[in-house]
PAZAPA-4460 file (N, C-alpha, C; in steps of 0.05 Angstrom, whole numbers, plus 32768, in hexadecimal, padded with zeros to 4 digits):
% residues 193
    n_x    n_y    n_z   ca_x   ca_y   ca_z    c_x    c_y    c_z   seq   type   mol
   8011   7FE8   8000   8000   8000   8000   8012   8019   8000     1      M     A
   800A   802D   7FF0   801A   8045   7FEE   8015   8057   8006     2      L     A
   8029   8066   800F   8025   8079   8025   8011   808F   801C     3      P     A
   8006   809D   802E   7FF3   80B2   8028   8000   80C6   8015     4      A     A
   7FF0   80D0   8002   7FFA   80E3   7FEF   7FFE   80FE   7FFB     5      A     A
   8013   810B   7FF2   8018   8127   7FFB   800E   8139   7FE4     6      E     A
   8001   814E   7FEA   7FF6   8160   7FD6   8002   817C   7FD9     7      R     A
   8009   8187   7FC3   8015   81A2   7FC3   7FFE   81B6   7FC1     8      V     A
   7FFD   81C9   7FD4   7FEA   81DF   7FD4   7FFA   81F8   7FD7     9      T     A
   7FFE   8207   7FC2   8011   821D   7FC4   802C   8213   7FCB    10      G     A
   8037   821B   7FE1   8051   8211   7FE9   804F   8201   8003    11      R     A
   8037   81F6   8008   8033   81E6   8020   802C   81CA   8018    12      T     A
   8039   81B6   8025   8034   819A   801F   8025   818F   8037    13      I     A
   800E   8182   8033   7FFF   8176   8048   8001   8157   8045    14      R     A
   8007   814A   805A   8009   812C   8059   8001   8120   8073    15      S     A
   7FFB   8106   8072   7FF6   80F8   808B   8011   80F3   8098    16      V     A
   8012   80F8   80B2   802B   80F5   80C1   8031   80D7   80C5    17      N     A
   8045   80CD   80B8   804C   80B1   80BB   8063   80AD   80CD    18      D     A
   806C   80C2   80DA   8082   80C0   80ED   809E   80C1   80E1    19      G     A
   809F   80C3   80C6   80B9   80C4   80B9   80C6   80DF   80BD    20      S     A
   80E0   80DF   80BB   80EF   80F8   80BF   80EC   810A   80A6    21      A     A
   80EF   8123   80A9   80EE   8136   8093   8108   8132   8082    22      A     A
   8106   8136   8067   811E   8135   8057   8132   8149   8061    23      P     A
   814C   8143   8060   8161   8155   806B   815F   8171   8060    24      P     A
   815B   8175   8046   815B   8190   803B   8144   81A1   8045    25      A     A
   812F   8195   8050   8118   81A4   8058   8114   81A3   8076    26      L     A
   8124   8194   8085   811F   818F   80A1   811D   81A8   80B1    27      A     A
   812D   81BC   80AC   812D   81D4   80BC   8116   81E7   80B4    28      D     A
   8108   81E1   809E   80F5   81F4   8094   80D8   81E9   8096    29      S     A
   80D3   81D5   80A7   80B9   81C9   80A9   80AD   81CD   80C4    30      M     A
   8093   81CF   80C5   8085   81D1   80DF   806F   81BC   80DF    31      T     A
   8069   81B1   80F6   8055   819D   80F9   803E   81A8   8109    32      A     A
   8025   81A1   8101   800D   81A9   8110   7FFA   8192   810F    33      T     A
   7FE8   8191   8123   7FD3   817C   8124   7FDE   8161   812C    34      G     A
   7FCC   814F   8132   7FD3   8135   813C   7FD9   8122   8125    35      E     A
   7FC9   8122   8110   7FCC   810F   80FA   7FD8   811A   80E1    36      A     A
   7FDB   8134   80E0   7FE5   8141   80C7   7FFE   8150   80CC    37      A     A
   800F   8150   80B8   8027   8160   80B8   8024   8175   80A2    38      T     A
   802A   818E   80A9   802A   81A3   8095   8047   81AB   8091    39      V     A
   8050   81A9   8079   806C   81B0   8073   806C   81CB   8064    40      R     A
   8077   81DF   8070   8079   81F9   8064   8096   81FE   805C    41      T     A
   809A   8202   8042   80B5   8205   8038   80C0   8221   803D    42      F     A
   80D7   8222   8047   80E6   823B   804A   80F2   8241   802F    43      D     A
   80F0   825A   8026   80FB   8262   800C   8119   825E   800A    44      R     A
   8126   825A   8021   8143   8255   8020   814A   8238   801A    45      R     A
   8136   8227   801A   813B   820A   8015   813B   8206   7FF6    46      A     A
   814B   81F4   7FEE   814D   81EB   7FD2   8153   8202   7FBF    47      L     A
   8165   8213   7FC6   816C   822A   7FB5   817D   821F   7F9E    48      V     A
   8175   8226   7F85   8182   821D   7F6D   819C   822D   7F69    49      I     A
   81B3   821E   7F66   81CC   822D   7F62   81DD   8223   7F4B    50      D     A
   81D5   820D   7F3E   81E5   8204   7F27   81D5   81F2   7F15    51      R     A
   81DA   81F4   7EFB   81CC   81E3   7EE7   81E2   81D8   7ED4    52      V     A
   81DF   81BE   7ECF   81F1   81B1   7EBB   81DF   81A5   7EA6    53      E     A
   81E9   81A4   7E8D   81DB   8195   7E78   81EF   8184   7E69    54      T     A
   81E5   816E   7E5F   81F5   815C   7E4E   81E3   8155   7E37    55      I     A
   81EA   815D   7E1F   81DB   8156   7E07   81E5   813C   7DFC    56      A     A
   81D4   8128   7DFA   81DC   810E   7DF0   81D0   8109   7DD5    57      L     A
   81E0   80FD   7DC4   81D7   80F5   7DA9   81E3   80DA   7DA3    58      R     A
   81D1   80C6   7DA0   81DA   80AB   7D9A   81D0   80A3   7D7E    59      A     A
   81E1   809C   7D6C   81D8   8094   7D51   81C8   807A   7D53    60      P     A
   81B2   8079   7D44   81A3   8060   7D41   81AE   804F   7D2B    61      L     A
   81AD   8035   7D2F   81B7   8022   7D1A   81A7   8025   7D00    62      A     A
   818E   802B   7D03   817C   802F   7CEB   816B   8048   7CF0    63      H     A
   8165   8056   7CDA   8154   806D   7CDC   8138   8065   7CE6    64      R     A
   812E   8074   7CF9   8113   8070   7D04   8101   8085   7CF8    65      F     A
   80EA   807C   7CED   80D8   808E   7CE0   80BC   808B   7CEB    66      S     A
   80AF   80A2   7CEE   8092   80A2   7CF5   8083   80AF   7CDD    67      G     A
   806A   80B5   7CE1   805A   80C0   7CCC   8064   80DB   7CC2    68      S     A
   806F   80EB   7CD3   8077   8106   7CCB   8094   810D   7CD3    69      A     A
   80A4   80F9   7CDA   80C0   80FF   7CE2   80D1   80E6   7CDE    70      Y     A
   80EB   80EB   7CE0   80FE   80D5   7CE0   8115   80DD   7CF3    71      S     A
   8122   80C8   7CFE   8138   80CD   7D11   8150   80BB   7D09    72      M     A
   8167   80C7   7D09   8180   80B8   7D06   818F   80B5   7D20    73      D     A
   8188   80C6   7D34   8195   80C6   7D4E   817F   80C5   7D64    74      N     A
   8186   80BA   7D7A   8175   80BC   7D92   8182   80D1   7DA4    75      R     A
   8174   80E6   7DAB   817F   80FC   7DB9   8170   8101   7DD3    76      C     A
   817E   810C   7DE7   8172   8116   7DFF   8185   812A   7E0C    77      T     A
   8179   813A   7E1D   818A   814D   7E2D   8187   8145   7E4A    78      I     A
   819E   8140   7E57   819E   813A   7E74   81A2   8155   7E81    79      I     A
   8190   815B   7E94   8192   8174   7EA3   8196   816E   7EC0    80      T     A
   81AA   8179   7ECC   81AF   8176   7EE9   81AC   8192   7EF6    81      R     A
   819B   8193   7F0B   8196   81AB   7F19   81A1   81A7   7F36    82      L     A
   81B2   81B9   7F3F   81BE   81B7   7F59   81B2   81CC   7F6C    83      H     A
   81AE   81C4   7F85   81A5   81D8   7F99   81BA   81DC   7FAE    84      T     A
   81B8   81F2   7FBD   81CB   81F7   7FD2   81CA   81E2   7FE8    85      R     A
   81B4   81D4   7FEA   81B1   81BF   7FFE   81BF   81A6   7FF7    86      D     A
   81CA   81A5   7FDE   81D9   818E   7FD5   81C8   817A   7FC6    87      G     A
   81AE   817F   7FC3   819E   816D   7FB2   81A3   8172   7F95    88      L     A
   81A3   815D   7F85   81A7   815F   7F68   8191   8150   7F5A    89      V     A
   8185   815C   7F47   8172   814E   7F36   8180   8146   7F1C    90      S     A
   8176   8131   7F10   8180   8129   7EF5   8169   811F   7EE5    91      E     A
   8163   812D   7ECF   814C   8127   7EBE   8155   8125   7EA1    92      V     A
   8145   8117   7E92   814B   8112   7E75   8133   811D   7E65    93      Y     A
   8138   812F   7E53   8122   813C   7E44   8129   813E   7E26    94      N     A
   8114   813D   7E16   8116   8144   7DFA   8121   812F   7DE8    95      G     A
   811C   8132   7DCF   8127   8120   7DBB   812F   812F   7DA2    96      D     A
   8133   8149   7DA4   813B   8159   7D8D   8158   8153   7D86    97      T     A
   815F   8156   7D6D   817A   8150   7D64   8188   816A   7D5D    98      D     A
   8180   8176   7D48   818E   818E   7D3E   818D   81A6   7D51    99      A     A
   8178   81A7   7D61   8174   81BE   7D73   8180   81BA   7D8F   100      E     A
   818D   81A4   7D94   8198   819F   7DAF   81A9   81B6   7DBA   101      Q     A
   81BC   81BF   7DA9   81CE   81D4   7DB2   81C0   81ED   7DB8   102      E     A
   81AB   81F4   7DA9   819B   820C   7DAE   818D   820A   7DC9   103      I     A
   8181   81F3   7DCE   8172   81EE   7DE7   8185   81F0   7DFF   104      I     A
   819C   81E4   7DFD   81B0   81E5   7E13   81B9   8202   7E17   105      V     A
   81BD   8211   7E01   81C5   822D   7E04   81AF   823E   7E11   106      R     A
   8196   8239   7E0A   8180   8247   7E17   817F   8241   7E35   107      I     A
   8184   8228   7E3C   8184   8220   7E58   8199   8230   7E67   108      I     A
   81B1   8230   7E5D   81C8   823C   7E6C   81C8   825B   7E6A   109      H     A
   81C1   8266   7E53   81C4   8283   7E50   81AB   8292   7E58   110      E     A
   8193   8286   7E56   817B   8295   7E5B   816B   828B   7E74   111      E     A
   816A   8271   7E77   8158   8266   7E8C   8165   8262   7EA7   112      L     A
   817C   8254   7EA7   8189   824E   7EC1   818E   8267   7ED1   113      A     A
   8199   827D   7EC5   819D   8295   7ED5   8184   82A0   7EE2   114      P     A
   816D   829B   7ED6   8153   82A4   7EE2   814C   8294   7EFA   115      R     A
   8157   827B   7EFC   8150   8269   7F12   8164   826B   7F29   116      L     A
   817C   8273   7F24   8190   8274   7F39   8187   8286   7F50   117      F     A
   8188   827C   7F68   817F   828A   7F80   8161   8286   7F86   118      G     A
   8153   8279   7F74   8137   8272   7F79   8134   8257   7F86   119      H     A
   811F   8252   7F94   811B   8239   7FA2   810B   8225   7F90   120      S     A
   8114   820D   7F90   8106   81F7   7F82   80ED   81EF   7F91   121      A     A
   80E8   81FB   7FA9   80CF   81F5   7FB8   80B7   8203   7FAB   122      T     A
   80BC   8213   7F96   80A7   8221   7F88   80AA   821B   7F6A   123      D     A
   80A4   8203   7F61   80A7   81FC   7F44   8097   820F   7F32   124      P     A
   807F   8217   7F3A   8070   8228   7F29   807D   8244   7F26   125      E     A
   8088   824E   7F3C   8097   8267   7F3B   80B0   8265   7F29   126      G     A
   80BD   824E   7F2A   80D4   824A   7F19   80CC   824B   7EFB   127      C     A
   80B5   823F   7EF5   80AC   823F   7EDA   80A6   825B   7ED1   128      W     A
   8099   826B   7EE3   8093   8287   7EDC   80AC   8297   7ED7   129      K     A
   80C2   8291   7EE5   80DB   829E   7EE1   80E6   8299   7EC5   130      Q     A
   80E0   8280   7EBB   80EB   8278   7EA1   80D9   8280   7E89   131      M     A
   80C0   8283   7E8D   80AC   8287   7E78   80B3   829E   7E65   132      E     A
   80BE   82B5   7E6E   80C5   82CA   7E5B   80D7   82C2   7E44   133      P     A
   80E6   82AD   7E48   80F8   82A3   7E32   80E8   829A   7E1A   134      A     A
   80CE   8294   7E1D   80BD   828C   7E07   80B4   82A3   7DF6   135      T     A
   80B9   82BC   7DFF   80AF   82D3   7DF1   80C2   82DD   7DDA   136      N     A
   80D8   82D1   7DD6   80EB   82D9   7DC1   80DF   82D3   7DA6   137      N     A
   80D6   82E7   7D98   80C8   82E3   7D7E   80DB   82DC   7D68   138      I     A
   80F5   82DE   7D6C   8108   82D8   7D57   8111   82BB   7D57   139      L     A
   8105   82AA   7D67   810B   828D   7D66   80F2   827D   7D6B   140      R     A
   80F4   8264   7D64   80DD   8251   7D68   80D8   824E   7D86   141      D     A
   80BF   8255   7D8E   80B7   8254   7DAB   80BB   8237   7DB6   142      R     A
   80B8   8223   7DA5   80BB   8208   7DAF   80D7   8202   7DBB   143      A     A
   80EB   8210   7DB1   8106   820B   7DBB   8108   8215   7DD8   144      L     A
   80FD   822C   7DDE   80FD   8236   7DFA   80EC   8224   7E0C   145      A     A
   80D6   821A   7E02   80C5   8208   7E12   80D3   81EE   7E17   146      L     A
   80E2   81E4   7E04   80F1   81CB   7E09   8107   81D0   7E1E   147      Q     A
   8114   81E7   7E1D   8128   81EE   7E31   811B   81F1   7E4D   148      A     A
   8104   81FE   7E4E   80F5   8200   7E67   80EE   81E5   7E72   149      I     A
   80E5   81D3   7E60   80DD   81B8   7E69   80F5   81AA   7E77   150      A     A
   810D   81AD   7E6D   8124   81A1   7E7A   8127   81AB   7E97   151      C     A
   8126   81C5   7E9B   8129   81D0   7EB6   8111   81CC   7EC7   152      L     A
   80F9   81CD   7EBC   80E1   81C8   7ECB   80E1   81AC   7ED6   153      D     A
   80E8   8199   7EC6   80EA   817D   7ECF   80FE   817A   7EE5   154      S     A
   8115   8188   7EE3   812A   8187   7EF7   8121   8193   7F11   155      A     A
   8112   81A9   7F10   8108   81B6   7F28   80F5   81A3   7F37   156      V     A
   80E2   8198   7F28   80CF   8185   7F34   80DD   816C   7F3F   157      W     A
   80F2   8163   7F31   8100   814B   7F3B   810E   8151   7F55   158      D     A
   811B   8168   7F58   8129   816E   7F71   8115   8173   7F87   159      V     A
   80FE   817E   7F81   80E9   8183   7F94   80DF   8168   7F9F   160      F     A
   80DA   8155   7F8E   80D2   813A   7F96   80E8   812C   7FA7   161      G     A
   8101   812F   7F9F   8117   8124   7FAE   8118   812F   7FCA   162      K     A
   8113   8149   7FCD   8114   8156   7FE7   80FE   814B   7FF9   163      A     A
   80E7   8145   7FEE   80D1   813A   7FFD   80D4   811C   8001   164      L     A
   80E5   810F   7FF2   80E8   80F2   7FF3   80CF   80E5   7FE8   165      G     A
   80C2   80F2   7FD5   80AA   80E7   7FC9   80AB   80E8   7FAB   166      Q     A
   809E   80D4   7F9D   809C   80D6   7F80   8088   80EC   7F79   167      P     A
   808B   80F8   7F62   807A   810E   7F5A   805D   8107   7F58   168      L     A
   8056   80EF   7F50   803A   80E8   7F4E   802C   80EB   7F69   169      H     A
   803A   80E6   7F7F   802E   80E9   7F99   802C   8107   7FA1   170      R     A
   8040   8116   7F9A   8040   8133   7FA0   8029   8140   7F91   171      I     A
   8025   8138   7F78   8010   8144   7F68   7FF4   8139   7F6F   172      W     A
   7FF4   8123   7F7F   7FDA   8118   7F88   7FCC   8106   7F75   173      G     A
   7FDA   80FA   7F63   7FCD   80E9   7F4F   7FDC   80CE   7F4D   174      A     A
   7FCF   80B9   7F53   7FDA   809E   7F4F   7FC6   808E   7F40   175      T     A
   7FCF   807C   7F2F   7FBD   806B   7F1F   7FC8   804F   7F1F   176      H     A
   7FB6   803C   7F1F   7FBE   8020   7F1C   7FC0   8018   7EFF   177      D     A
   7FB1   8027   7EEE   7FB1   8021   7ED1   7FB3   803B   7EC2   178      E     A
   7FC1   803B   7EAB   7FC4   8052   7E9A   7FC1   804A   7E7D   179      L     A
   7FB4   805B   7E6D   7FB5   8055   7E50   7FD1   805B   7E45   180      P     A
   7FDA   804B   7E33   7FF5   8050   7E28   7FF4   8050   7E09   181      I     A
   8008   805A   7DFE   800C   805A   7DE1   8029   804F   7DDC   182      S     A
   802C   803E   7DC9   8046   8031   7DC4   804E   8037   7DA7   183      V     A
   8068   803E   7DA4   8073   8043   7D89   808A   802F   7D86   184      I     A
   808B   8022   7D6F   80A1   8010   7D69   80B1   801A   7D52   185      G     A
   80C5   800C   7D4A   80D4   8013   7D32   80F1   8019   7D36   186      G     A
   80FA   801A   7D4F   8116   8020   7D53   8128   8008   7D4A   187      Y     A
   811D   7FF1   7D4D   812D   7FD9   7D48   8121   7FCA   7D30   188      Y     A
   8132   7FC0   7D1F   8129   7FB1   7D07   8134   7F95   7D09   189      H     A
   8122   7F82   7D04   812B   7F66   7D03   8134   7F5F   7CE7   190      L     A
   814A   7F51   7CE5   8153   7F47   7CCB   8144   7F2D   7CC6   191      D     A
   812F   7F2E   7CB5   811F   7F17   7CB0   812A   7F06   7C99   192      L     A
   8142   7F0D   7C91   8151   7EFE   7C7E   8146   7EFA   7C64   193      G     A
***
């Protein structure tokens, strides 16, 4: 059985008190009230973002992969690591663009990361609002800025979940036993001789 879900309301997390210790990064910034409930109020000094790393990966495919409106010769992703002053590090994998990888990484480092430095990952929505103006550059494809934001947004949520010691589906308050899925094939070709 899963532990009680924690739900984010603004910057307050409410959960059933299971007697477990607070995560180290947040221990000094939490208060408890009530007999059965714990209210965790985040101090803005917790989880302050101070460094971002990216690694653009490009792995050639043995065979070209094609869909109805695209084809791929490489499998690409951008690894984003977000570091906090508390010592927590997130590591997320986003995107599958090939030619635009360098542009997305440049947007992350030159435009977005500086907007996040000094801000707390305890406010993921506020972090997103700090980055959103990068989408207003009319001289480039807006999708590139949104892909760069997605890398950092995922990293902020990842470090937030790590600080709470909870998976994001519990923090967001949604768990499912069944999910509809879609499957795509075609990366691998059998030699049928």
